[in-house]
Each structure stands twice: as C-alpha cells, then as structure tokens.
LOFILO-492582 format. One record per atom (N, C-alpha, C, O): residue in three letters; z, x, y. Coordinates in steps of 0.1 Angstrom, whole numbers, plus 5000, padded with zeros to 4 digits. Layout:
N
ALAZXY ...
//
This chain:
404
MET275835955282 MET275835835274 MET276935735280 MET278035755285 GLN276235595278 GLN277235495284 GLN277335395273 GLN276435365265 GLU278635335273 GLU278935235262 GLU279535105269 GLU280235095279 PHE279134995262 PHE279534875269 PHE279934765258 PHE279334785247 TRP280834675260 TRP280934555250 TRP280034455255 TRP279734435267 ILE279634375245 ILE278934255246 ILE279834145239 ILE280334165228 TYR279834025247 TYR280733915241 TYR279733795239 TYR278733775245 MET280233715229 MET279333595227 MET280533485230 MET281733505226 CYS280133375237 CYS281033255238 CYS280833155227 CYS279733095225 ILE281733145220 ILE281833045209 ILE282732935213 ILE283932945215 GLY282132815215 GLY282832705221 GLY283232745235 GLY282332755243 HIS284432755239 HIS284732785252 HIS285432925253 HIS286032955263 GLU285432995244 GLU286133135242 GLU285133235241 GLU284233215233 TYR285233355248 TYR284433475246 TYR285033555234 TYR286233565232 VAL284133605226 VAL284533695214 VAL283933825217 VAL282833835223 LYS284433925214 LYS283934065213 LYS283034065202 LYS283434035191 CYS281634085204 CYS280534065197 CYS279934205192 CYS279734225180 ALA279534285200 ALA278834415197 ALA279134525207 ALA279734495217 LYS278834635204 LYS278834755213 LYS277334795215 LYS276434815207 LEU277334805229 LEU275934855234 LEU276135005239 LEU276935045247 THR275235095232 THR275335245236 THR274035275242 THR272935265236 VAL274035325254 VAL272935365261 VAL272735525265 VAL273535565273 THR271835595259 THR271535715262 THR270235745270 THR269535645273 GLU269835855273 GLU268635875281 GLU267435835274 GLU266435795280 ASP267435845260 ASP266235815252 ASP266335685243 ASP265235635238 GLU267435635242 GLU267435505233 GLU268735415237 GLU269735445243 HIS268535285230 HIS269635195233 HIS269935155218 HIS269135115210 GLU271235165215 GLU271735125202 GLU272835005204 GLU273835015211 LEU272534895196 LEU273434795195 LEU274034765181 LEU273234745171 GLU275334775181 GLU276034755167 GLU277034645169 GLU277734635178 TYR276834545159 TYR277734445159 TYR279234485153 TYR279334565144 GLU280234425159 GLU281534455155 GLU281834375141 GLU281534265138 GLN282534455133 GLN282834395119 GLN283734265122 GLN283434155116 SER284634265130 SER285534145133 SER284534015135 SER284833905130 TYR283434045143 TYR282533945146 TYR281733895134 TYR281433785132 LEU281433995127 LEU280533955114 LEU281433885104 LEU280933805096 ASP282733895105 ASP283633835096 ASP283733695099 ASP284133615091 LEU283433645113 LEU283633515117 LEU282633415110 LEU281433455110 GLU282933315105 GLU282133215099 GLU281133145111 GLU279933115109 GLU281833125122 GLU281033065134 GLU280133175142 GLU279733135153 ARG279933285139 ARG279333395145 ARG277833355148 ARG277233275140 ILE277233395158 ILE275933365164 ILE275133485165 ILE275533595169 ASP273933485160 ASP272933605162 ASP272833605177 ASP272733505184 ILE272733745183 ILE272233755196 ILE270833725198 ILE270433675208 ASP270133755190 ASP268733735189 ASP268433695173 ASP268633785165 PRO268033565168 PRO267733545154 PRO266733615148 PRO266833625135 GLN265733685156 GLN264733735150 GLN264733895150 GLN264233965142 ASN265333945162 ASN265334095163 ASN266634165163 ASN266834285163 LEU267634075164 LEU269134135164 LEU269934035155 LEU270933995159 PRO269333995142 PRO270233925133 PRO271533985129 PRO271534105126 THR272533905128 THR274033975123 THR273834025110 THR274734105107 TYR272834005101 TYR273034075088 TYR272334205089 TYR272134265078 GLY271834255101 GLY271334375103 GLY272334485108 GLY272134605108 ARG273434435113 ARG274434505120 ARG274034615130 ARG274734615140 LYS273134705128 LYS272934815138 LYS271434815142 LYS270634805133 PHE271134835154 PHE269834815159 PHE269534935171 PHE270434955180 VAL268334995170 VAL268035105180 VAL266735065186 VAL265835025178 ALA266535085199 ALA265235075206 ALA265135155217 ALA266135205222 SER263935195221 SER263735285232 SER263935205246 SER264235275257 GLU263835075246 GLU264035005259 GLU265034915256 GLU265334895244 LEU265734865268 LEU266834775266 LEU266134635259 LEU265034585261 PHE267134595250 PHE266734475241 PHE266534345250 PHE267334295257 THR265234295248 THR264934185256 THR265834055257 THR265833985267 SER266634035246 SER267633935246 SER268733965256 SER269333865261 ILE269134095259 ILE270034135268 ILE269434105283 ILE270134065292 LEU268134135283 LEU267534105295 LEU267433965300 LEU267233945312 ASP267633865291 ASP267733735294 ASP268933705303 ASP269033615311 SER269833795302 SER271233775311 SER270933825326 SER271833815335 ALA269833885329 ALA269533935343 ALA269033835351 ALA268333745345 PRO269133825364 PRO268533745373 PRO267033775376 PRO266633885373 ASP266333695380 ASP264933725383 ASP264633745398 ASP265733755405 TYR263633745404 TYR263333785418 TYR264433745428 TYR264933835435 TRP264833625429 TRP265733595440 TRP267133655438 TRP267833705447 GLY267533645424 GLY268933705422 GLY268933865423 GLY269933915427 GLN267833925419 GLN267634065421 GLN267734105435 GLN268334205437 GLN267234015446 GLN267134045458 GLN268734045464 GLN269134135471 LEU269433935460 LEU270833915462 LEU271634045459 LEU272334105468 LEU271434085446 LEU272134195441 LEU271634335448 LEU272434425449 ASN270434345452 ASN270134455459 ASN270834475472 ASN271334575476 LYS271034345479 LYS271534335493 LYS273034355492 LYS273634415500 LYS273734305480 LYS275034305478 LYS275534465477 LYS276434515482 PHE274734525469 PHE274834675465 PHE274334765476 PHE274534885475 ASN273634725485 ASN273134785495 ASN272034905489 ASN272135025493 VAL271334865482 VAL270234955474 VAL268934905474 VAL268834775474 PRO267834975474 PRO266534925473 PRO266334845462 PRO265634745464 GLU266834875449 GLU266634835436 GLU267434885426 GLU267735005426 MET267834805417 MET268834855405 MET267934855392 MET266834795392 ASN268434915382 ASN267734915370 ASN268134785362 ASN269134715365 ASP267434765352 ASP267434645344 ASP268834625338 ASP269334505339 LEU269434725333 LEU270934705328 LEU271934675339 LEU272834595338 GLU271734755351 GLU272634715361 GLU272334565367 GLU273334505372 TYR271234505367 TYR271134375371 TYR271934275360 TYR272434165363 VAL271834315348 VAL272634245337 VAL274034265340 VAL274634155342 LEU274734375341 LEU276034395343 LEU276634345357 LEU277834295358 ALA275834345366 ALA276334305380 ALA276234155382 ALA276734105392 ASN275534075372 ASN275233945373 ASN276633865370 ASN277533925363 GLY276833745375 GLY278033665371 GLY277833595358 GLY276933625351 LEU278633515355 LEU278633435341 LEU277633325342 LEU277533255332 GLU276933305352 GLU276133185354 GLU274733195349 GLU273933095349 HIS274533315343 HIS273233335337 HIS273033255324 HIS273933205319 VAL271733225320 VAL271433165309 VAL272033205296 VAL272233325294 GLY272433125288 GLY273033175275 GLY274433175275 GLY275133115283 ALA274933265264 ALA276333255262 ALA276933415261 ALA278033445256 LEU276133485266 LEU276633635266 LEU277433685278 LEU277433625289 ALA278333785275 ALA279033855286 ALA279233995284 ALA279134025273 TYR279534075293 TYR279534215292 TYR280834275298 TYR281534215307 SER281134395295 SER282034475302 SER281934615298 SER281234645289 SER282834705306 SER282834855302 SER283534855288 SER284134755284 ILE283434975283 ILE283934995268 ILE285635005270 ILE286335015260 SER286135015281 SER287635035283 SER288234905285 SER289434895286 ASP287434795286 ASP287934665289 ASP287934575276 ASP287234605266 ASN288734465276 ASN288834385264 ASN288534235268 ASN288834145260 GLU287934205279 GLU287334075282 GLU286234085292 GLU286134185299 PRO285533995293 PRO284133995301 PRO284534045316 PRO285533995321 MET283734125322 MET283934185335 MET282634195343 MET281534185337 GLN282734205355 GLN281534215364 GLN281434345371 GLN282434385377 LEU280234415370 LEU279934535378 LEU280034515393 LEU279234425396 SER280834575402 SER280634575415 SER280434695421 SER280334795414 ARG280334695436 ARG280334825442 ARG281534905439 ARG281435025438 GLU282734835438 GLU284034905436 GLU284334925422 GLU285534965419 GLY283434905411 GLY283634925400 GLY283734795392 GLY283234695397 TRP284334785379 TRP284434665371 TRP285534585376 TRP286634625378 LYS285134435377 LYS286134345381 LYS286234215374 LYS285234175369 PRO287334165373 PRO287334045364 PRO286433925372 PRO286333915384 HIS285733835361 HIS285033725368 HIS286033615375 HIS287133585371 LYS285533585386 LYS286433485394 LYS286133345392 LYS284933305392 LYS286933265392 LYS286633105391 LYS286033065403 LYS286633105414 LYS284932985404 LYS284232975417 LYS284132825421 LYS283932745412 ASN284232805432 ASN284132665437 ASN283032665447 ASN283032725458 VAL281932595442 VAL280632605449 VAL280732485461 VAL281132375459 ILE280432535472 ILE280232435483 ILE278732455487 ILE278432545494 LEU277932365482 LEU276332375483 LEU275932405498 LEU275032485500 GLU276632325507 GLU276032335521 GLU276332485525 GLU275432545533 GLN277532545522 GLN277632685525 GLN276732785520 GLN276232875526 ILE276332755507 ILE275332835500 ILE274032825508 ILE273532935512 ILE273432715510 ILE272332685517 ILE272232755530 ILE271332835532 GLU273332735538 GLU273632815551 GLU273332965550 GLU272533035557 GLN274133015540 GLN274133165539 GLN272633215533 GLN272033325535 THR272133125526 THR270633155521 THR269833175533 THR269133285534 GLU269833095543 GLU269033115556 GLU269333225563 GLU268433285568 LEU270733285563 LEU271033405569 LEU270433525560 LEU269933615566 MET270433505547 MET269933615538 MET268433635541 MET268033755543 ILE267533535542 ILE266333565545 ILE265933595559 ILE264733635562 LYS266933595568 LYS266733655582 LYS267333785582 LYS267533845593 ASP267833845570 ASP268233985569 ASP269534015579 ASP269634105587 VAL270333925577 VAL271633935586 VAL272634055578 VAL272434105567 ASP273634055587 ASP274734145582 ASP275334095569 ASP275733975567 SER275434175559 SER275834145546 SER277234085546 SER277534005536 SER278134105555 SER279434065555 SER279533905557 SER280533845556 LYS278433865561 LYS278333705563 LYS277833645551 LYS277633515552 LEU277633705540 LEU277133645529 LEU278033665516 LEU277533675505 LYS279333655518 LYS280233665508 LYS280133565496 LYS280233615484 GLU280033445499 GLU279933335490 GLU278533325484 GLU278433285472 LEU277633355489 LEU276133375485 LEU276233485474 LEU275633465463 PHE276833585478 PHE276933705467 PHE277733685454 PHE277433735443 GLU278533605456 GLU279533545446 GLU278833465436 GLU279033475424 LEU278133365443 LEU277633245435 LEU276133245434 LEU275733175425 GLY275433315441 GLY273933305440 GLY273233365429 GLY272333295423 PRO273433495424 PRO272833535412 PRO273133435401 PRO274233415398 THR272133385394 THR272433295383 THR271233305373 THR270833425369 LEU270633195370 LEU269433225360 LEU268233285365 LEU268133325376 GLY267333315356 GLY266033355361 GLY265233275371 GLY265633165376 GLY264033325374 GLY263333235384 GLY263333315397 GLY264133405400 GLY262233265406 GLY262033355419 GLY262433275430 GLY262133315441 ARG263133155428 ARG263733075439 ARG265133045441 ARG265833025431 PRO265633035451 PRO267033015453 PRO267532905445 PRO266932795445 LYS268732915438 LYS269332805431 LYS270832865427 LYS271232985427 VAL271432755423 VAL273132795421 VAL273532685411 VAL273132575412 SER274432725402 SER275132625393 SER276332555401 SER277232615408 ILE276332405397 ILE277232325403 ILE277732235394 ILE277032215384 VAL278932175395 VAL279532075386 VAL279531945395 VAL280131935406 LEU278931835388 LEU278831715395 LEU279231615384 LEU278631605373 ASP280231525387 ASP280631415377 ASP280831465363 ASP280531395354 GLY281431585362 GLY281831635349 GLY280631695341 GLY280731715329 LYS279631725348 LYS278331785342 LYS277931905348 LYS278131915360 TYR277332005343 TYR276832125349 TYR275532125351 TYR274632115342 TYR275232135364 TYR273832135370 TYR273432255375 TYR274232345379 LEU272032275376 LEU271332385382 LEU270832315396 LEU270032225396 ALA271232365408 ALA270832305420 ALA269732405426 ALA270032525429 LYS268432345428 LYS267432415435 LYS267332365449 LYS267132245450 TYR267432445460 TYR267632385472 TYR266432455482 TYR266332405493 GLY265732555478 GLY264832605488 GLY265232655501 GLY266432665504 THR264232705510 THR264532765522 THR263732695532 THR262832615529 SER263932745545 SER263132695556 SER261832745556 SER261032695564 LEU261432845548 LEU260232905547 LEU259332835538 LEU258132865537 ASP259732735531 ASP258832655522 ASP257832595529 ASP258132535540 SER256532595524 SER255432525530 SER255232385525 SER254632295531 LEU255932355512 LEU255732225506 LEU257032165502 LEU258032245499 PRO257232055501 PRO258531985497 PRO258732005482 PRO258531915473 GLU259032125479 GLU259032165465 GLU260132085456 GLU259932045444 GLN261232065462 GLN262331995453 GLN261731845451 GLN261831805440 LYS261131765460 LYS260631655457 LYS259531655447 LYS259431575438 ILE258631755448 ILE257531765440 ILE257931785425 ILE257431725416 GLU259031885425 GLU259431915410 GLU260331795402 GLU260431795390 TYR260931715412 TYR261631605407 TYR260531505402 TYR260531445391 ALA259531485411 ALA258531375406 ALA257931425394 ALA257831355384 THR257531545393 THR256731605381 THR257731605368 THR257331575357 MET258831635371 MET259831635358 MET260031475354 MET260231445342 SER260031395363 SER260031255361 SER258931195353 SER259031095345 LEU257731255357 LEU256631215348 LEU256731255333 LEU256331195324 ALA257431375333 ALA257331455320 ALA258531365312 ALA258431335300 ARG259631335318 ARG260631245311 ARG260031115306 ARG260131075294 ASP259431055315 ASP258830915313 ASP257830915302 ASP257630805296 ILE257231025300 ILE256131045288 ILE256731065275 ILE256031065265 GLY257931105277 GLY258731115263 GLY259231245260 GLY259931265250 LEU259031345268 LEU259231495268 LEU260831505268 LEU261531425273 ASN261331605262 ASN262831645261 ASN263231695274 ASN263331815274 VAL263631615285 VAL263931665298 VAL265331645300 VAL265831545297 PRO266131735305 PRO267631715308 PRO267631615318 PRO266631595325 GLU268931565321 GLU269331485332 GLU268831545346 GLU269131665348 ILE268031475354 ILE267631535367 ILE268031445378 ILE268131325376 LYS268431485391 LYS268831415402 LYS268031485414 LYS267531605412 ILE268131415425 ILE267631465438 ILE268531405448 ILE268831285447 SER268931495457 SER269931455467 SER269931535479 SER269131635479 GLU270531505489 GLU270531575502 GLU271731645506 GLU272831585505 HIS271631785510 HIS272831855514 HIS272331925524 HIS271231985524 ALA273131945535 ALA273032035547 ALA271431995552 ALA270632075555 GLY271131865552 GLY269931835558 GLY268631865548 GLY267531855553 ARG268831905537 ARG267631955528 ARG267831895515 ARG268931895509 ARG266731845510 ARG266531785496 ARG266831905486 ARG266432015487 VAL267631865475 VAL268131945466 VAL267731885452 VAL268131775449 PHE267031965444 PHE266731915430 PHE267631965420 PHE267832085419 MET268331885413 MET269331935402 MET269031885389 MET268731765387 ILE269131965381 ILE268631965366 ILE269932005356 ILE270432115357 GLU270231915350 GLU271431945340 GLU271232055332 GLU270232075325 ARG272232145332 ARG272132275324 ARG272232245307 ARG273332205302 PHE271232265300 PHE271432235286 PHE272132345278 PHE272432325266 ASP272532455285 ASP273232565278 ASP274732555283 ASP275532655280 ARG275232455290 ARG276732445295 ARG277132295293 ARG276332195296 ARG278332275288 ARG278832145286 ARG280332135288 ARG281032205281 LEU280832055297 LEU282232045299 LEU282731945287 LEU282431825286 ILE283531995278 ILE284231915266 ILE285731925268 ILE286332035267 ASP286331815270 ASP287831815271 ASP288231915283 ASP289031995282 ARG287431885294 ARG287631965306 ARG287532125304 ARG288032205313 LYS286932165293 LYS286732295289 LYS285232345290 LYS284432275285 LEU284932445297 LEU283532475297 LEU282932545285 LEU283332665283 ASN282032485277 ASN281432535266 ASN280032585269 ASN279132515275 ARG279832715264 ARG278432765267 ARG277732785253 ARG278332825243 PHE276432745254 PHE275532765243 PHE274532875244 PHE273932895254 HIS274332935233 HIS273433055234 HIS272033025235 HIS271732935227 PHE271233075242 PHE269833055246 PHE269033185244 PHE269633295248 ILE267833195239 ILE267033315240 ILE265733285243 ILE265133195237 SER265133345253 SER263733315258 SER262633335247 SER262833405237 SER261633265248 SER260533315239 SER260033455241 SER259333515233 LEU260233495254 LEU259833635256 LEU260633735247 LEU260233835242 SER261933695246 SER262733785237 SER262433765221 SER262033855214 VAL262633635219 VAL262433615204 VAL261333655198 VAL261233685186 CYS260133665207 CYS258733715202 CYS258633855204 CYS257533905202 GLY259633935209 GLY259634065211 GLY258734125221 GLY258334235220 TRP258534035231 TRP257534085243 TRP258434135254 TRP259634115255 TYR257734205263 TYR258234225277 TYR257534175289 TYR256334135287 VAL258034165299 VAL257334105311 VAL256034165314 VAL255234095320 ASN255734275311 ASN254634345316 ASN253634345303 ASN252634415302 TRP253934275293 TRP253034265281 TRP252234125282 TRP252134055271 GLN251734085293 GLN251033965293 GLN250033935282 GLN249933835277 LYS249134045280 LYS248234025270 LYS248733975256 LYS247833935248 ASP249833985253 ASP250533955240 ASP251033815241 ASP251233755231 TRP251333765253 TRP252133625253 TRP251133535246 TRP249933535249 SER251733455237 SER250733355229 SER251633235223 SER252633255216 TYR251033115227 TYR251733005221 TYR251633005205 TYR252632975199 PRO250633045198 PRO250633045184 PRO251633135178 PRO252133115167 VAL251833255187 VAL252933355181 VAL254333275184 VAL255233285175 PHE254633215194 PHE255833135196 PHE256033035185 PHE257133015180 CYS254932965182 CYS255032875171 CYS255532935158 CYS256432875152 GLU255033055154 GLU255533115143 GLU257033145144 GLU257733125134 PHE257533185156 PHE258933225156 PHE259733095156 PHE260833095150 ILE259332985161 ILE259932855159 ILE260232825145 ILE261332795141 ARG259132845138 ARG259232825122 ARG260232925115 ARG261032875107 LYS260233045119 LYS261133135114 LYS262633115117 LYS263633135109 ALA262833085130 ALA264233035134 ALA264732905129 ALA265932885128 GLY263932815127 GLY264332675124 GLY265032655111 GLY264732725102 SER265832555110 SER266632535099 SER266132445087 SER266632455076 ASN265132355091 ASN264532265081 ASN263032225085 ASN262732225097 ASP262232175076 ASP260832135081 ASP260832035090 ASP259932035099 ARG261631925090 ARG261831825097 ARG261931865112 ARG261131815121 GLU262931935115 GLU263231975128 GLU262232085134 GLU262132095146 ILE261732155125 ILE260532255128 ILE259332175133 ILE258832195144 LYS258932075125 LYS257831985129 LYS258031915142 LYS257131905151 GLU259231865143 GLU259631805158 GLU259431875170 GLU258931835181 ASP259932015167 ASP259932115177 ASP258332165181 ASP257932165193 LEU257632185170 LEU256232215172 LEU255432105179 LEU254632135188 ARG255731965175 ARG254931875183 ARG255431875197 ARG254631875207 GLU256731865199 GLU257131865213 GLU256531995222 GLU256231975234 LEU256432105217 LEU255832205223 LEU254332185227 LEU253832205238 PHE253632125216 PHE252332095218 PHE252031995230 PHE251032005238 LYS252931895230 LYS252931785241 LYS253231845254 LYS252631805264 ARG254231955255 ARG254332015268 ARG253332095272 ARG253132105284 VAL252432165264 VAL251332225267 VAL250332135273 VAL249632175283 ALA250032025267 ALA249231915272 ALA249731865285 ALA248931835294 PHE251031855287 PHE251631805300 PHE251231935312 PHE250631905322 ASN251632055307 ASN251132165316 ASN249832165320 ASN249632205331 ILE248932135313 ILE247432135315 ILE247232005325 ILE246532015335 ALA247731905321 ALA247631765330 ALA248031775343 ALA247431725352 VAL249131875346 VAL249631875360 VAL249332005367 VAL249832035378 ASN248532095359 ASN248032215366 ASN249432325368 ASN249632385379 ASN250132325357 ASN251232425358 ASN250832545351 ASN250632545339 ASP250632645359 ASP250232795353 ASP251332885353 ASP251033005351 ASP252632825355 ASP253832905354 ASP254532895341 ASP255732925340 ASP253732855331 ASP254332855317 ASP254632975309 ASP254632975297 HIS254833085317 HIS255233205310 HIS256433195301 HIS257233095301 PRO256633315292 PRO257333305281 PRO258933295283 PRO259633255275 ARG259333335298 ARG260733295300 ARG260933135304 ARG262033095307 ASN259933065304 ASN260032935307 ASN259932845294 ASN259732725295 HIS260032905283 HIS260232865270 HIS261532925262 HIS262033035265 GLY262032865254 GLY263032935247 GLY263832835235 GLY263632715233 LEU264632905228 LEU265432855217 LEU266832835221 LEU267332905229 LEU267632725216 LEU268732705220 LEU269632685208 LEU269232615199 CYS270732755208 CYS271632745195 CYS272632645197 CYS273432665207 ILE272732535188 ILE273832435189 ILE274232415175 ILE273332375167 ASP275532425171 ASP275932415158 ASP275232505147 ASP274932465136 LYS275132625153 LYS274232725144 LYS273032705141 LYS272432775132 LYS272332595147 LYS270932575145 LYS270132615158 LYS270532595169 TRP269032675155 TRP268132715167 TRP266932615168 TRP266132605159 ARG267032545179 ARG266032445182 ARG265232485197 ARG265732555205 LEU264032425197 LEU263332425210 LEU264232385221 LEU264732275221 ALA264432465232 ALA265332425243 ALA264632325251 ALA263432335251 PRO265332235257 PRO264632125267 PRO263732185277 PRO263732305280 LEU262832095283 LEU261932135292 LEU262532185304 LEU263532125308 TYR262032285312 TYR262532325324 TYR261432405331 TYR260532465325 ASP261632415344 ASP260732495353 ASP259232455352 ASP258332535349 VAL258932335355 VAL257532285356 VAL257132245369 VAL257632145374 PHE256132305374 PHE255832285388 PHE254332275389 PHE253732375385 PRO253632185394 PRO252332185395 PRO251732265407 PRO252432285417 LYS250532315405 LYS249832395415 LYS248832335422 LYS247932275416 PRO248732325435 PRO247632265442 PRO246432355439 PRO246432475438 SER245332285437 SER244132355434 SER242932295440 SER242932175443 THR241732375443 THR240432335448 THR239532315436 THR238432285438 THR240032335426 THR239032345414 THR239932255403 THR241032225404 ALA239132215392 ALA239632125381 ALA240032215370 ALA240732165361 THR239632335370 THR240232435358 THR241232535363 THR241232575375 PHE241932585354 PHE242832695357 PHE243232765344 PHE242732725334 MET243932875344 MET244432955334 MET245832945330 MET246632955340 LEU246332915318 LEU247632915316 LEU248233055315 LEU247433155315 ALA249733065315 ALA250233205315 ALA250033265301 ALA249833395300 MET250033195291 MET250033235277 MET248733195271 MET248133095275 SER248333275262 SER247133225254 SER247333115244 SER248333105238 LEU246233035242 LEU246632905234 LEU245632895223 LEU246132865212 GLY244332915223 GLY243532895213 GLY242232995213 GLY242233115218 ILE241132935209 ILE239733025208 ILE239333065222 ILE238633165224 HIS239732985233 HIS239333005246 HIS240433075254 HIS240633065266 TYR241233155246 TYR242233245251 TYR243333145261 TYR244033055256 ARG243333175274 ARG244233115283 ARG243832995290 ARG244532945299 GLU242632955287 GLU241932835293 GLU242732715293 GLU243232675282 ALA243032645303 ALA243832525304 ALA242932405301 ALA242732335311 SER242432375289 SER241632265286 SER241932195274 SER242732245265 LYS241432085272 LYS241631985261 LYS240932055248 LYS241432045237 ARG239732125250 ARG239132165239 ARG239932305234 ARG240032325222 ASN240532405243 ASN241332505238 ASN242432455231 ASN242832505221 LEU243232345237 LEU244432305229 LEU244132245215 LEU244932255206 MET242932175215 MET242632125202 MET242432235191 MET242732225180 SER241732355196 SER241432455188 SER242632535182 SER242532625173 SER243832485187 SER245032545183 SER246032465174 SER247132495171 ILE245432355170 ILE246432245164 ILE247032285151 ILE248032225147 LYS246432385143 LYS246932425131 LYS248332495133 LYS249332465126 TYR248432575144 TYR249732645148 TYR250732555149 TYR251832575145 PHE250532425156 PHE251432325159 PHE251632215148 PHE252432125149 GLU250932245136 GLU251032165125 GLU250732015127 GLU251431925123 LEU249631995135 LEU249131855137 LEU247831855132 LEU246931945132 GLU247631715128 GLU246331655124 GLU245431635137 GLU245931605148 LYS244131635135 LYS243331615147 LYS243631475154 LYS243731465166 VAL243631375146 VAL243731245153 VAL245031225160 VAL245131155170 GLU246131285155 GLU247431275162 GLU247431355175 GLU247831315185 ALA246831485173 ALA246831575185 ALA246031525196 ALA246331535208 GLU244631445192 GLU243931405203 GLU244631275211 GLU244331255222 LYS245531205203 LYS246131095208 LYS247231145217 LYS247431085228 ILE247931255214 ILE249031315224 ILE248231365235 ILE248731325246 ILE247231435235 ILE246631485247 ILE246031365256 ILE246231355268 ASP245331265250 ASP244831165259 ASP245831065264 ASP245531005274 ASP246931045258 ASP248230975264 ASP248731035275 ASP248930975286 VAL248931185273 VAL249431255285 VAL248531245297 VAL249031215307 ASN247231275295 ASN246431275305 ASN246231145311 ASN246231145324 SER246131025304 SER246130905309 SER247330875319 SER247030835330 PHE248530895314 PHE249730865320 PHE249730945332 PHE250030885342 VAL249531065333 VAL249731165345 VAL248731115354 VAL249131075365 SER247531115351 SER246331095361 SER246530945366 SER246030915377 GLY247030865359 GLY247130715364 GLY248430695374 GLY248530605383 LYS249530785371 LYS250730755377 LYS251330855387 LYS252330825393 TRP250730965388 TRP251231075394 TRP251531035411 TRP252631065416 LYS250630975417 LYS250730945429 LYS251730845432 LYS252330855442 ASP252130745423 ASP253230655423 ASP254630735424 ASP255430715433 TYR254630835414 TYR255930925415 TYR256031005429 TYR257031005436 PHE255031055432 PHE255031135445 PHE255431045456 PHE256331075464 ARG254930925458 ARG255130825468 ARG256530775468 ARG257030745479 GLU257130775456 GLU258430745455 GLU259430845461 GLU260630805464 GLN259030945462 GLN259731055468 GLN259431075483 GLN259931165490 LEU258630975488 LEU258230995501 LEU257531115505 LEU257631175516 ILE256531165495 ILE255831305497 ILE254731255506 ILE254231145504 SER254231325517 SER253231295524 SER251831265517 SER251531315506 GLU251131185524 GLU249731165519 GLU248931315521 GLU247931345513 ASP249331385530 ASP248531515531 ASP248831585520 ASP247931635514 VAL250031605516 VAL250431685504 VAL249831625492 VAL249431695483 ILE249731495490 ILE249231425479 ILE247731455478 ILE247231475467 ARG246931465489 ARG245631515489 ARG245331645484 ARG244231685479 GLN246431735488 GLN246431885482 GLN246331905466 GLN245831995461 TYR247031785460 TYR247131795447 TYR246231695439 TYR246331675427 GLU245131655446 GLU244031565440 GLU243431635428 GLU243331575417 ASN242931765428 ASN242431825419 ASN243331875406 ASN242931895395 ALA244631875411 ALA245631935401 ALA245831835390 ALA246031865378 PHE245731705396 PHE246231585385 PHE244931495381 PHE245031385378 THR243731565383 THR242631475378 THR242631465362 THR243231545355 LEU241931375358 LEU241931365343 LEU241331475336 LEU240131495338 LYS242031545326 LYS241531655319 LYS241031615306 LYS241731605296 ASN239631595305 ASN239131545293 ASN238131625286 ASN237431585277 HIS238131765291 HIS237031845284 HIS238031945276 HIS237632035268 
//
C-alpha cells in the first residue's frame, strides 16, 4: 500500500486537500476534514470527486489526477531523467514539476508540503529561472540522445503541460506564458502556423488567451498566455483546471466514448447559472465550427476543459488548435459530434445543435460566418508570418470552404 497527500492551490498558497491511497487493486481518495471546512474549498473534480462525497474508490487512477501528468514529450524527458524505459501513470504525476495544468500538487504521506519525486527520493520543488535559449539547446541534445548529465536544466524545466511537443512555462512582462519552440526535426514552421491559426480564432471572436511569436536561439517560438496562472501582487496564483476527458469520466483509450454532446451535458452540470452555461455552449459550438474550418483533427478531450475561477466552473479558453494539411476536403474529428458520428462537416454539426442549445438560424449563421472568414482570410494570416507559398499550397484543401 502507498499513501500520498494531494494539495490544492487556493490563491497563491497550497492547502492539504486529500489523501490518496493506492493498493494493488484500487485507488482511494479521501478529502481531509480541514479542507472540507474551508469556505473557499474547490472540488478536485466537480463531477466525479465533489467535496460533498468525501471518499471515493476506483480501480484505476482518477482521471483528474492524470491531468497532472505530462504527455508524450514530458514522459520522454522523465524516462530519460530516471533512466528507465517508461514509468507508470502515478509516477509520471508525482515526478512532474508544478508547471502541469491546474492547481494540484503532491507529496509522500510523511511530508507536509508539495514535493517532487526524484531518483533520490522526494525533494522540495525548486524556484526555477527559465533561460529559453538554454532549453532549446538542450532539447536538441535530447533528441540526439546525448549524455543525460548535459540535460540538467531541461530535466528541471521541461516536463510541463500535456501535449506531444516540446514546451516550457516562462514569465514575460509579468504574465505566465507557455512557450512552444519545436525542434530541428520539424518539417513545417509549426510555431508560425499555430500563431496564424490562433490569430484567426481570436479575430473571429473566440476566447483565445494572449498570444505572441518571437525568436530565440534562431528559432521562432509561439507563446500563449496560461489561463491557469496569474501573477497578482507579484505572487503566483494557480487556478484549477480539469480536462473534458476527466470531467466526463473517460480514459485516453476510450476513444469510442468521446463525444461533444456528452461534454455539453457536463458543462450544464458544472455550470453556475443558465446565462453562463448558454455562453459556454455557444462558444464550444463555434470552436467546433472553427476546428472543421481549419482541418483540426486534434480536438481530443484533453484539448477541452473547465476552469475554476471564483468557485465557478466555466469552459476554459481555446488552446492547442493546429490545422492538418490534407489532400482531401473531408476529415474526421477526434470526438463524435452528431448523427454522422465524427464526420467534420456542416451537416453533422447542424445535426447536434440541440446539445449546444442553439436554434437553427443562429447555428447556421455561426458556421457560415466562421467558414467565410477562415476561407477568405487564412492566406493573409499565413503570409503575415512569412510562411512560404509551398507550405500554403499544402494547406489549400485544409482551408477550403466547408459548406456541406
């Protein structure tokens, strides 16, 4: 049997929240009474681990805890750091730093503050000064499989949020950003493409965090402000986030269950009032229309989620939207949508409007406005980033008008 503490960051301070007990057959999470007595307490998961339930048991690790784990890139870093082929899910959570998404932290049962699992045991989290050029250089060494002794800073700073690409959190001008910097193995100017695409989303009225693009170590870097971090009076405040994968009770290998209508239902369950719920459902509908318009098939449930601010659960801002070059004008979404399952089409999106609480006229206008703007403007946004005409030609089918 193993026991761990879970902490929740409320404002800028971590509070002991719950005890996690792991045995060979089950995982048990029990909220601390002192946490339940707090007026400002936050549910780890508003649907599956609400504070009014106190104790919960599951055969697998709770998905809301898995939100704290890194995805492919961060897992590769931790594997190399620990010199193992791979780690289990809980080890990835415990060995990650504090830069994962959301407001949770962990420690062994013998500690009273957040700690990080290392090869030498549990150690306090270090305050980190990110030098982006150094991280970019060490990432290149990482992909060349060099001696691990040369990757100290990358090991300390690299594992962060989910996603399969290199990234690191960084503070600029008093704001927290996620910096995506890519590698020399990239075949496309991904940072420019993502910036152009997210600029399209912002200018069409979607809820997009502040974005920047800059150059470091001779490489373009796409930066997006972290909506779950904010510096207030020079103190870092963390806001809790839960992915749609977690709130809907899915796992990564449950692709057949992933569904926009189901996520809509959980937005309704977690929401505070009808006005905000309708706003979030409309926003999500418009995002799906945008994903279809730009050929983004990476709309999996870890790329959607709910954010808790002032004890209200709202649809988190847009993130991780990247268009896919295509030789055809049709593709499949990662999540099922309507009567045509995962088909990325206007007809399929229109078949689902009741789940988004939209009338036919408004829904058609949203889709047509998104399609018209994207198909008419995307080349301008790409050219503003000096993306080559060869790359633009690769995306011709991806951005064609989706009117079926």
